[in-house]
C-alpha positions in Angstrom: -36.6 7.9 13.3 -34.7 9.8 10.6 -30.9 10.0 10.4 -28.9 12.8 8.8 -26.0 10.5 7.7 -27.7 7.3 6.7 -27.9 3.9 8.5 -25.1 3.1 11.0 -24.2 0.2 13.4 -24.9 1.3 17.0 -22.1 0.9 19.5 -21.5 2.0 23.1 -20.2 5.4 22.0 -23.3 6.2 19.8 -25.6 5.1 22.7 -23.7 7.3 25.2 -23.9 10.4 22.9 -27.5 9.7 21.9 -28.5 9.7 25.6 -26.5 12.8 26.3 -28.0 14.7 23.4 -31.5 13.7 24.7 -30.6 15.2 28.0 -29.3 18.5 26.7 -32.2 18.8 24.3 -34.6 18.6 27.3 -32.3 21.2 29.0 -33.0 23.7 26.2 -30.3 23.1 23.6 -30.9 22.0 20.0 -30.6 18.4 18.8 -26.9 17.8 18.2 -27.2 14.0 17.5 -26.8 12.5 14.1 -30.4 11.4 13.9 -33.8 12.6 15.1 -34.4 12.1 18.8 -36.7 9.3 19.9 -39.4 11.8 20.7 -42.7 12.6 19.0 -42.6 15.2 16.3 -45.4 17.2 18.0 -43.5 17.2 21.3 -40.2 18.2 19.6 -41.9 21.1 17.7 -43.8 22.4 20.8 -40.8 22.0 23.0 -38.5 23.9 20.6 -40.9 26.9 20.6 -41.1 26.7 24.4 -37.3 26.6 24.6 -37.1 29.8 22.5 -39.5 31.5 24.8 -37.3 30.5 27.8 -34.3 31.9 25.9 -36.1 35.3 25.8 -36.6 35.1 29.6 -32.9 34.3 30.1 -31.8 37.2 27.9 -34.0 39.4 30.0 -32.4 38.0 33.1 -29.0 39.0 32.0 -30.2 42.5 31.0 -31.8 42.9 34.5 -28.5 42.0 36.1 -26.7 44.7 34.1 -29.4 47.3 34.9 -28.8 46.7 38.6 -25.7 48.9 38.3 -28.1 51.8 37.9 -30.9 50.9 40.4 -29.2 49.2 43.4 -27.1 51.9 45.2 -27.4 50.4 48.8 -25.6 47.1 48.5 -23.3 45.5 51.1 -19.7 44.6 50.2 -20.6 41.0 49.4 -23.7 42.0 47.3 -21.7 44.5 45.4 -19.0 41.9 44.7 -21.7 39.3 43.7 -23.2 41.9 41.3 -19.9 42.5 39.6 -19.1 38.7 39.5 -22.4 37.7 37.9 -22.9 40.6 35.5 -19.5 39.9 33.9 -19.5 36.1 34.0 -23.1 35.4 33.0 -22.9 36.8 29.5 -19.7 34.9 28.8 -21.2 31.7 30.2 -24.4 32.1 28.2 -22.4 32.7 25.0 -21.3 29.0 25.3 -24.9 28.0 24.4 -25.0 30.5 21.5 -21.7 29.2 20.2 -22.8 25.5 20.4 -26.1 26.3 18.8 -24.4 28.1 15.9 -22.1 25.1 15.4 -24.9 22.5 15.5 -24.1 21.0 12.0 -20.4 21.0 12.7 -20.9 19.2 16.0 -23.2 16.6 14.2 -20.5 16.0 11.6 -17.8 15.7 14.3 -20.0 13.2 16.3 -20.6 11.1 13.3 -16.9 10.8 12.5 -15.9 10.1 16.1 -18.6 7.6 17.0 -19.5 5.9 13.6 -17.0 6.5 10.8 -13.8 5.9 12.7 -15.3 3.0 14.6 -16.1 1.1 11.4 -12.5 0.0 10.6 -11.4 -0.6 14.2 -12.7 -0.2 17.7 -11.1 -1.4 20.9 -13.9 -2.3 23.2 -11.8 -1.8 26.4 -10.7 1.7 25.3 -14.2 2.6 24.3 -15.6 1.5 27.7 -12.9 3.4 29.5 -13.7 6.5 27.5 -17.4 6.3 28.4 -16.6 5.8 32.1 -14.2 8.8 32.1 -16.7 11.0 30.3 -19.5 10.1 32.7 -17.2 10.7 35.7 -16.1 14.1 34.5 -19.6 15.2 33.5 -21.1 14.1 36.8 -18.2 15.7 38.8 -18.6 19.0 36.9 -22.4 19.1 37.3 -22.1 18.1 41.0 -19.6 20.8 41.9 -21.4 23.6 39.9 -24.7 22.6 41.4 -23.3 22.6 44.9 -22.0 26.2 44.4 -25.5 27.4 43.4 -27.1 25.5 46.4 -24.6 27.3 48.7 -25.7 30.7 47.3 -29.3 29.8 48.0 -28.2 28.6 51.5 -26.4 31.9 52.2 -29.5 33.9 51.1 -31.8 31.8 53.3 -29.5 32.1 56.3 -29.4 35.9 55.9 -33.2 35.9 55.7 -33.8 33.7 58.8 -31.0 35.2 61.0 -31.1 38.9 60.2 -34.5 39.4 58.6 -32.8 40.6 55.4 -34.2 39.8 51.9 -33.5 36.4 50.3 -31.0 37.7 47.7 -28.9 35.5 45.5 -28.6 37.3 42.2 -28.8 41.1 42.1 -31.3 42.4 39.6 -32.6 45.8 38.7 -35.8 45.2 40.7 -36.7 44.8 43.5 -34.4 46.8 45.9 -32.4 44.5 48.2 -34.0 46.2 51.2 -37.6 45.8 50.0 -39.2 43.2 52.3 -42.7 43.2 50.8 -44.2 39.8 49.7 -44.2 40.5 46.0 -40.5 41.3 45.9 -39.8 38.2 47.9 -41.7 36.1 45.4 -39.8 37.8 42.5 -36.5 37.0 44.2 -37.5 33.3 44.5 -38.5 33.3 40.8 -35.2 34.9 39.9 -33.3 32.1 41.8 -35.3 29.6 39.7 -34.5 31.4 36.5 -30.9 31.4 37.5 -31.0 27.6 37.8 -32.6 27.3 34.3 -29.9 29.7 33.0 -27.1 27.6 34.5 -28.7 24.3 33.3 -28.3 25.7 29.7 -24.6 26.4 30.5 -24.2 22.9 32.0 -25.4 21.5 28.7 -22.5 23.1 26.9 -20.2 21.8 29.6 -21.4 18.2 29.1 -20.9 18.4 25.3 -17.4 20.0 25.4 -16.1 17.6 28.0 -17.5 14.5 26.2 -16.2 15.6 22.8 -12.6 16.1 24.1 -12.6 12.9 26.1 -13.8 11.0 23.0 -11.2 12.7 20.9 -8.3 11.9 23.2 -9.4 8.2 23.3 -9.6 8.1 19.5 -5.8 8.7 19.5 -5.5 5.8 22.0 -7.7 3.7 19.8 -5.5 4.5 16.8 -2.3 3.5 18.7 -4.1 0.2 19.6 -4.9 -0.3 15.9 -1.3 0.0 14.8 -0.2 -2.4 17.6 -2.6 -5.0 16.3 -0.8 -5.0 12.9 2.1 -6.9 14.4 -0.2 -9.9 14.8 -0.5 -10.3 11.0 3.0 -11.8 10.9 2.1 -14.3 13.6 -0.5 -16.0 11.4 1.5 -18.9 10.0 -1.4 -20.0 7.8 -0.5 -17.2 5.5 2.4 -17.0 3.1 4.9 -14.2 3.3 3.4 -12.4 0.3 -0.1 -12.7 1.8 1.2 -11.3 5.1 2.9 -8.5 3.3 -0.2 -7.5 1.3 -2.4 -7.8 4.4 0.0 -5.6 6.4 0.3 -3.0 3.7 -3.5 -2.8 3.3 -3.9 -2.5 7.1 -1.2 0.2 7.3 -3.0 2.3 4.7 -6.2 2.0 6.6 -4.4 3.3 9.7 -3.1 6.2 7.7 -6.6 7.0 6.6 -7.9 6.8 10.1 -5.1 9.1 11.3 -6.0 11.7 8.6 -9.6 11.5 9.7 -8.6 11.9 13.3 -6.6 15.0 12.5 -9.7 16.4 10.7 -11.7 15.7 13.9 -9.1 17.5 16.0 -9.3 20.6 13.8 -13.1 20.5 13.8 -13.2 20.1 17.6 -11.0 23.2 17.9 -13.3 25.2 15.6 -16.3 24.2 17.8 -14.8 24.6 21.2 -12.2 27.3 20.7 -14.3 30.3 21.8 -15.6 28.3 24.8 -12.1 27.5 26.0 -11.2 31.2 25.8 -14.4 32.2 27.5 -13.8 29.8 30.3 -10.3 31.1 30.9 -11.6 34.7 31.1 -14.4 33.6 33.5 -11.8 31.7 35.6 -9.5 34.7 36.0 -12.2 37.2 36.6 -14.3 35.2 39.1 -11.3 34.0 41.1 -10.0 37.5 41.5 -13.5 38.7 42.6 -13.9 35.8 45.0 -10.5 36.4 46.6 -11.3 40.1 47.0 -14.7 39.2 48.5 -13.0 36.9 51.1 -10.9 39.9 52.1 -13.5 42.6 52.2 -16.8 41.0 53.1 -18.2 39.8 56.4 -17.0 36.2 57.0 -20.2 34.3 57.8 -20.6 30.5 57.3 -22.9 31.0 54.3 -20.5 33.5 52.6 -17.5 31.2 53.1 -19.3 28.2 51.8 -20.7 29.9 48.7 -17.3 31.5 47.9 -15.4 28.2 48.5 -17.7 26.0 46.5 -17.8 28.6 43.6 -14.0 28.7 43.5 -13.7 24.9 43.6 -16.4 24.4 40.9 -14.8 27.0 38.7 -11.3 25.4 39.0 -12.8 21.9 38.4 -14.9 22.9 35.4 -12.0 24.8 33.8 -9.7 21.9 34.6 -12.0 19.3 33.0 -12.0 21.5 29.8 -8.2 22.0 29.7 -7.1 18.6 31.1 -9.0 16.7 28.4 -7.8 19.0 25.7 -4.3 18.4 27.1 -4.9 14.7 27.0 -5.4 15.0 23.2 -1.9 16.4 22.9 -0.4 13.7 25.2 -2.1 10.8 23.5 -1.4 12.1 20.0 2.3 12.3 20.9 2.4 8.5 21.4 1.2 7.8 17.9 4.5 8.0 16.1 6.0 5.3 18.4 2.9 3.1 17.8 3.4 3.4 14.0 7.1 2.6 14.2 6.3 -0.5 16.4 3.6 -1.8 14.1 5.7 -4.5 12.5 6.9 -2.9 9.2 10.3 -4.6 9.6 8.7 -8.0 8.9 7.8 -7.1 5.3 10.0 -8.4 2.6 11.2 -7.5 -0.9 9.2 -4.8 -2.8 6.6 -4.6 -0.2 9.2 -3.5 2.4 10.3 -0.6 0.1 6.7 0.6 -0.3 5.9 0.3 3.4 9.0 2.1 4.4 8.0 5.1 2.3 4.6 5.1 3.8 6.1 4.7 7.3 8.3 7.7 6.9 5.4 9.9 5.7 3.1 8.6 8.5 5.7 9.2 11.2 6.5 12.7 9.9 2.8 13.6 10.3 2.4 11.8 13.6 5.4 13.7 15.1 3.8 17.1 14.4 2.5 18.3 17.8 -1.2 18.2 18.1 -2.2 21.2 20.2 -5.7 22.5 20.7 -5.7 26.3 20.9 -8.3 28.8 22.0 -9.1 31.1 19.1 -6.0 29.7 17.4 -3.8 31.5 19.9 -4.0 30.2 23.5 -2.7 26.7 24.1 -5.1 24.5 26.0 -3.0 22.1 28.1 -2.1 21.1 31.6 0.7 23.7 31.8 -1.5 26.5 30.6 -4.1 25.5 33.2 -1.5 26.0 36.0 -0.4 29.3 34.5 -4.0 30.6 34.5 -4.6 29.6 38.1 -1.3 31.3 39.1 -2.2 34.4 37.0 -5.5 34.8 38.9 -3.7 35.1 42.2 -1.1 37.4 40.6 -3.8 39.8 39.4 -5.3 39.7 42.9 -2.0 40.5 44.5 -1.4 43.4 42.2 -4.9 44.9 42.8 -5.0 44.3 46.5 
């Protein structure tokens, strides 16, 4: 199994991301991991060609949705709202996969730094295990909520078919007409529902990667704070002379500065990779919430309609929250680093070492006190506060329009 960065020592983080990259490769994305996947070369080659063929089908799916504006004149209020909702949100959602594929090498480099390079000097096992648990919880929660929303759309379509004899309609495409009840159109609608699942599975892959990257990055700042806290223990080792403790502390402090610089690089690279996706998710959030609220006002209030609208709204708020909360955690955890550096035990140094360390301390704290803020396209701040503002703005837009 070839690696792109040379040999490395496996750890829980590398194992987690290796498994995740296996999953999203099977789901149709390229290999983002820092080495070849543990799959046969023949399978990988054939599956890559198959995945490209599926991509053509998915592009066609989006085109058929847009074409429905010209071929589907007799839609109900809900169907018309769904058509508008999907045709504007699906291109944005699918762009996530395009952005991640375009940044494949950048993501590999970022993963190597976060899971291997930064772990070589220091790695707190407890923090790492907490990071993996949190990433798994958020990923499973996001997948569960989004999948439930799609299931509810299928449930609503099935209920309409069984109760009223209407067609099984979930996603509005150019063909067939929603009132066409012949067998072949029915089969096409079922096939379209399956293609929609494949489409969203690709989007879920991008969700998993973005969430995991930001959880890992926020915990890297926690790990860095833990590292500076351990430097205090150097002066508790009474087997060493004062000069030996001074030298050991100074060397350790320099390693911490190096780790901080590399962590800042990872933050910038993460923003490069995820920036467009953050903005896309914000746009999808506002647009879909406004359309769902209008749908609740104008459409017939059946059980299926209410369930599909409610689960879609919740899944959207949760997925956007997982994106923005974790990016906000990066800002929160980075803000604690200056205090951790100050409390690392520099005051225990003596003589000339104290002078050198104080100079390093001032420079390190100046850098650590600079706010670390992840921005979408370099403009929109991604944080807890901006998440609340976006949710409020969605309702404000709805209030103005309706």
